[in-house]
C-alpha positions in Angstrom: 0.0 0.0 0.0 1.5 3.3 -1.2 4.9 1.5 -1.4 5.1 1.1 2.4 6.5 -1.9 4.2 4.7 -3.3 7.2 7.1 -1.3 9.4 6.3 1.8 7.3 2.6 1.4 7.8 3.1 1.0 11.6 5.4 4.0 11.6 2.9 6.1 9.6 0.0 5.2 11.9 2.0 6.1 15.0 3.1 9.4 13.5 -0.5 10.3 12.6 -1.4 9.7 16.3 1.5 12.0 17.3 0.4 14.8 14.9 -3.2 14.6 16.1 -2.2 14.5 19.8 0.1 17.4 19.3 -2.6 19.4 17.6 -5.0 18.7 20.4 -2.5 19.8 23.0 -1.6 23.0 21.1 -5.2 24.0 20.5 -6.5 23.1 23.9 -3.6 24.2 26.1 -1.6 26.4 23.7 1.4 24.1 24.3 2.5 20.5 24.5 3.3 19.3 28.0 3.7 16.1 30.0 1.0 17.4 32.4 -1.8 16.6 29.9 -3.0 13.4 28.4 -2.6 14.8 24.9 1.0 15.8 25.8 1.8 12.4 27.1 0.4 10.7 24.0 2.3 13.2 21.8 5.6 12.6 23.5 5.3 8.8 23.6 4.2 8.5 20.0 6.8 11.0 18.7 9.5 8.9 20.3 8.0 5.8 18.8 7.8 7.5 15.4 11.5 8.2 15.6 12.4 4.7 16.7 10.4 3.0 14.1 11.7 5.4 11.5 15.3 4.1 12.0 14.2 0.8 10.6 12.9 2.3 7.3 15.6 2.5 4.7 13.5 3.2 1.5 15.9 5.8 0.2 19.2 3.9 0.3 20.3 3.7 3.9 20.9 6.2 6.7 19.9 9.7 5.4 18.3 13.0 6.3 15.1 11.5 7.8 17.2 9.4 10.2 19.3 12.4 11.2 16.1 14.3 11.9 14.9 11.3 14.0 18.0 11.6 16.2 17.7 15.4 16.5 14.0 14.9 17.4 14.8 12.4 20.1 17.5 14.7 21.6 15.2 17.8 21.6 12.4 15.7 23.0 14.6 14.4 25.8 15.8 18.0 26.6 12.2 19.3 26.6 11.1 16.4 28.8 14.0 17.0 31.2 13.1 20.7 31.4 9.4 19.9 31.8 9.7 17.2 34.5 13.1 17.8 36.2 13.3 21.6 35.7 16.7 21.3 34.1 17.9 24.6 32.6 16.8 26.5 35.8 14.7 29.5 35.2 14.7 28.8 31.4 13.1 25.3 31.9 9.6 26.4 31.0 10.8 28.0 27.8 13.1 25.1 26.9 10.2 22.7 27.4 7.6 24.7 25.4 9.9 25.6 22.5 11.5 22.2 22.4 8.1 20.3 22.2 7.0 22.8 19.5 10.2 22.2 17.6 9.6 18.4 17.6 6.1 19.1 16.3 7.6 20.9 13.4 10.0 18.0 13.0 7.0 15.6 12.6 5.6 17.7 9.8 8.6 17.9 7.6 8.9 14.2 6.7 5.1 13.9 6.8 4.7 16.5 4.1 7.7 15.1 2.1 6.4 11.5 2.2 2.9 12.5 1.4 3.8 14.8 -1.5 6.2 12.2 -3.1 3.6 9.4 -2.8 0.1 11.0 -3.4 -1.9 11.1 -5.4 -1.2 7.5 -6.5 0.4 7.3 -9.9 0.9 11.1 -10.1 2.6 12.4 -6.9 2.6 16.1 -6.3 6.4 16.2 -6.5 8.9 13.9 -8.1 11.5 13.8 -5.3 12.2 14.8 -1.7 14.5 17.5 -2.9 11.8 19.3 -5.0 11.8 23.1 -4.6 8.2 23.0 -3.6 9.0 20.9 -0.5 11.8 23.4 0.4 9.2 26.2 0.3 6.7 24.1 2.3 9.5 23.4 4.9 10.3 27.1 5.1 6.6 28.0 5.6 6.4 25.5 8.4 9.5 27.0 10.0 7.9 30.4 9.9 4.7 29.0 11.5 6.9 27.4 14.2 8.7 30.7 14.9 5.5 32.6 15.2 3.9 29.9 17.4 7.0 29.6 19.6 7.2 33.4 20.0 3.5 33.5 21.1 4.1 30.7 23.5 7.1 32.4 25.1 5.1 35.7 25.3 2.3 33.8 27.1 4.8 32.3 29.6 6.3 35.7 30.2 2.9 37.3 30.8 2.1 34.6 33.4 5.4 33.7 35.0 4.0 32.0 38.1 1.2 30.1 36.3 1.7 26.4 35.5 -0.3 24.3 33.1 -1.5 22.2 36.1 -3.2 25.4 37.4 -5.3 25.4 34.2 -6.3 21.7 34.2 -9.7 20.7 35.6 -9.4 19.2 39.0 -10.3 15.5 39.3 
């Protein structure tokens, strides 16, 4: 199906869960955080997406997608350490918020690339992952990330003592 291996299908399904969970967290709480169910699902499925991606070598071995997977895991670990262990001191809140948002961007780049090079069936939107249109799309996503991260940082600065837990409904 779409030229995907069994591992590719599992990887794609997990990545779709990550993207949806990330969107829910961003729209509901304006950030991704371990404190929410959507955040936990996003973080876990993003890690699984990276791990399963390492077994996919459709493009001739270790390449840019695999490097992005490593970068994503490193940034995800730093954001999680900032979120849960308050590493980075006073900057921990900012590192966590911007780090998680960066990993959300990192999910979209290969997602758009793989979709555009495979669909529609028989006549994909672009002929290769290096197509200029994909570079423009990645640039546009980066701008959206910068604007979103700036808004998140401004929100944190406006409410320095407030935590996400303060906003969650009590159970």
